[in-house]
MARTOR-65556 format. One record per residue (C-alpha): chain; x, y, z. Coordinates in nm, 2 decimals. Layout:
BEGIN
  cadena       u       v       w
       A       X       Y       Z
...
end
This chain:
BEGIN
  cadena       u       v       w
       A    7.19   15.02   27.17
       A    7.49   15.24   27.21
       A    7.65   15.37   26.95
       A    8.00   15.61   26.89
       A    8.16   15.63   26.53
       A    8.45   15.85   26.48
       A    8.55   15.91   26.18
       A    8.82   16.25   25.97
       A    9.10   16.11   26.06
       A    9.42   16.10   25.88
       A    9.77   16.25   25.79
       A    9.83   16.61   25.84
       A   10.14   16.84   25.81
       A   10.25   17.06   26.11
       A   10.04   17.35   26.12
       A    9.76   17.16   25.93
       A    9.37   17.10   26.01
       A    9.13   16.81   26.02
       A    8.81   16.82   26.15
       A    8.67   16.48   26.33
       A    8.29   16.42   26.36
       A    8.11   16.16   26.57
       A    7.78   16.00   26.55
       A    7.63   15.92   26.87
       A    7.33   15.71   26.94
       A    7.03   15.95   27.04
       A    7.01   15.78   27.36
       A    7.33   15.96   27.48
       A    7.32   16.28   27.30
       A    6.96   16.34   27.44
       A    7.12   16.33   27.79
       A    7.46   16.38   27.84
       A    7.73   16.65   27.75
       A    7.95   16.50   27.48
       A    8.35   16.53   27.46
       A    8.64   16.46   27.25
       A    8.92   16.23   27.42
       A    9.24   16.10   27.26
       A    9.51   15.84   27.37
       A    9.81   15.89   27.24
       A   10.08   15.49   27.22
       A   10.20   15.46   27.56
       A    9.99   15.75   27.74
       A    9.63   15.73   27.89
       A    9.34   15.82   27.75
       A    9.24   16.20   27.79
       A    8.96   16.48   27.79
       A    9.02   16.73   27.52
       A    8.66   16.93   27.52
       A    8.36   16.86   27.59
       A    8.04   17.05   27.53
       A    7.72   17.08   27.68
       A    7.37   16.96   27.56
       A    7.30   17.32   27.55
       A    7.62   17.43   27.36
       A    7.87   17.51   27.65
       A    8.24   17.42   27.56
       A    8.52   17.38   27.81
       A    8.89   17.27   27.70
       A    9.19   17.14   27.80
       A    9.47   17.36   27.87
       A    9.71   17.16   27.56
       A    9.47   17.24   27.31
       A    9.28   17.56   27.42
       A    9.25   17.82   27.14
       A    9.36   17.55   26.87
       A    9.05   17.30   26.90
       A    8.67   17.43   26.84
       A    8.40   17.13   26.98
       A    8.09   17.19   26.87
       A    7.75   16.97   26.79
       A    7.42   16.92   26.61
       A    7.17   16.81   26.81
       A    6.94   16.74   26.49
       A    7.21   16.50   26.36
       A    7.31   16.34   26.71
       A    7.67   16.46   26.60
       A    7.98   16.61   26.76
       A    8.23   16.76   26.63
       A    8.61   16.87   26.69
       A    8.79   17.14   26.45
       A    9.14   17.10   26.46
       A    9.34   17.37   26.35
       A    9.78   17.45   26.43
       A    9.82   17.07   26.45
       A   10.14   16.94   26.60
       A   10.32   16.59   26.63
       A   10.25   16.54   26.94
       A    9.86   16.60   26.85
       A    9.94   16.24   26.69
       A    9.69   16.01   26.84
       A    9.35   15.80   26.82
       A    9.03   16.06   26.90
       A    8.76   15.89   27.01
       A    8.39   16.07   27.10
       A    8.20   15.96   27.42
       A    7.98   16.13   27.64
       A    8.11   16.34   27.91
       A    8.20   16.17   28.14
       A    8.28   15.82   27.95
       A    8.16   15.61   28.22
       A    7.83   15.70   28.13
       A    7.82   15.50   27.86
       A    8.10   15.24   27.94
       A    8.14   15.18   27.60
       A    8.43   15.29   27.34
       A    8.40   15.33   26.96
       A    8.65   15.25   26.72
       A    8.83   15.60   26.74
       A    8.99   15.77   26.41
       A    9.32   15.80   26.42
       A    9.52   16.12   26.36
       A    9.90   16.13   26.30
       A   10.06   16.49   26.24
       A   10.40   16.44   26.05
       A   10.61   16.64   25.77
end
């Protein structure tokens, strides 16, 4: 059974920080690299960061140096530390396997709003 539960979103001022968490099914977490995605209103969903099973990260240029992805294999949880947030980071954030087609499923996501 696929389970992806994101949490940690909220309202934050520009320049602020948030830490997102995603609890995933062991069936996904133990097999696949994991990724954080986001979808802003009217835009396509995009991959922001991914991390291999061994912990090697990779980032989209738009978030490199501001966001950090990590995973706790014992807890089947992946995190996204977001610093220096900008209004254009406002979106619904999702975690999933990378590629997401490995699950064919999306969780409910967590809303991040960056506004003063």
